[in-house]
N, C-alpha and C positions, 0 to 999 in steps of 0.2 A: 194762539188764534184756536177760535173753537169752533165747528160747525154745527148745525141739527138739519139734518133732512126727516120724512114723513116716519121712519122706522128704526134713524142710527146718530149716535153722538160719534164724532168725529171732533179726535181733541191728539194734542198730543203727547207722547209716550212717559210714566214715570216712573222711577228705578220703585215704586209700589209695586207696577205693575209686573215685574221679570216672573214674577212663578205663573202666572194663569200667562203671560208670551209663553213660556216654556212649554206648558203643558198642549197651547193649539199647534205653538209650532210644534212640540215632538212628538208628528203624525210627522209617516217617511212617505206618506199618499203626495201630502201637502207640499213638503220643505223637494221634491224630486220636480214641483212645476216650478221653482224660482230660481236665476242664476245665481246670488248669492249668500242663500242662506249653506248654512253646512251640518252634516251629518251624523249625528244623530244629534240633534237642537237641546240643548238643557239651558240651566238655571242663568251658570255662568257666562252663553253665548246672549239670553236674554239682557243680563243686566252691559253687559259693554258695549248692544248697538242701544240701547234706553242711556245709557252715558255717553258714547259716540258727542263727536261736535254738530248741529247741524246747520247747513244756512239757513238763517233767519226768513229770507225774504221766499224762501220755497215748501209750500201744503208737504205738510209729512202727517203721519196722522197714524192712532186707530182706530178702530173702526170698533166702534160698541152697539149691541141693540139696545134700544129704549126699552124696557119693562116698566111693571109697579111696583118691583125692587130694585132693586141695582143694577144698573148699566153691565153688560158679560160681553167681556170680549171677545168677540167670532174674526177680527182679522185687521189690517192696514189699506193701508194705502197714500197718497206720495208722486211728491215726483221730488226726482233725484238728479245729475249730473251722471252724466257716461261720463267714457274713457277719454272721449274725446272734448268734452267740457258742454257739452250738447243737454237738452231737458228732456225726462223720461218719465211718463207714467208707470204705475207699477204699481200692484196690489198682489194678497195673496184672502183667502177667504178658508174657516178651517172647516175640518169636510163637516164636520154636524150641519153645519151649514149651505152646504151649498146648495146650488138649485133654488135658492129661493130669491133670487135677485139679487142681494146684498151687494156685490161685485160692483154690480151696477149703478146703485141708488148713491153707493159712496164713487167710483170712480168720475159722476156724473157730477155731482157734489164737489168733488176737488177739480173739475174740471170747470165749475164754475168761476170758484179762487179764484182759477191759473186764467183766467181769459178778464176776471174781475180787476185782477192786479197784475193785466197786464205781459202774461208769459204767455208765449205761441212758439209755435216751430218745433215740440210737443211731438215725442217718435215710444211709440211702445211696442211691445215685439212678442210670441208668445211661441211656446217651442211645437213645431208639429202637433208632437201625441197631447194635448193636449189644446183641441182645438171649443172647447165652454170659453177658453180666455177670450180666444177669437169675435166669438160671437156678444161677447162681453163689449171687447171695442168697436164691432158694426153699431153696435145700441148705444155707443156715447158720441157716435159723430167720426170716430174713425175709420179711412182707409185704408185696404191694404198698399202696400207699395211694390207688388211681385217679386220682391226679396228675399230671400231662404237666404240665408245667415247662417255660418254657426257659431254657437254663445259657449263659453267650459257652464257650468253648471256644480260650483260647489258640493254642494250636497251624491247630485249623481258620479264626481270626479269622473266628469266623461265632456266627452265634446258634445252639443245636440242643436239638430237643425230646431231653423228659429224664423218664423213667418214676423216683416217691421210690416208694422203701419206706420200712417201717421197723424195728425191732429187735420181734423177736417177743418170746416168751415161755418165760423159759428151758427149758420141756419141750418147746416146738418146736424147740429148738435141739439136735441127733443126738450121741449120743453118746459116740460110735465114737473117739471119735480124743484119744488119749494122749500128753499136751503132758509135758513138763518147764520150767522156769521157772529160773534162773541169774539170780545179780547183775551187773551188769559186772564182767566180767573184769579191765578198767583201776583199777574202785574195788579190784577185792582183792588187786590186786596193787601197789599203797596203801602 
């Protein structure tokens, strides 16, 4: 599946993206905000992530800015399963694109897909020293639960305090985002 927002293209990652992915996540300030990404992050890590088994029923995308030329990889956003099997929203944005609203736009798009496909009960979290991520979650209709849990960050090599959020009601989610969905172009070409 592909999705297009006003400024972004959301699509599955392909092996051809490994170099761009390694470059985007080759920044410790990005990796330190993620729980499951190792530091340092290299092309082998990117290739392993791009070729992993994925749940085809969960939206999982790389984020590309739509440009007049070739789209530029700026991050990732998707829904995965936590250790207990629950649904969890995650996202990251490469540092040159911080503060431009791309995380909010991509996460809104992913949550619209989740609602359209019947996914609910989605949670999310952010490390306490990354309050900007909490702002993104609030903007897309998530509510803080008041829980602070300790999560291990592979990139930091340490336990980190994490604020937990829960999916709000559909009416809590701002509706001012146009989203186009497309089936997988690879399956269309077959």
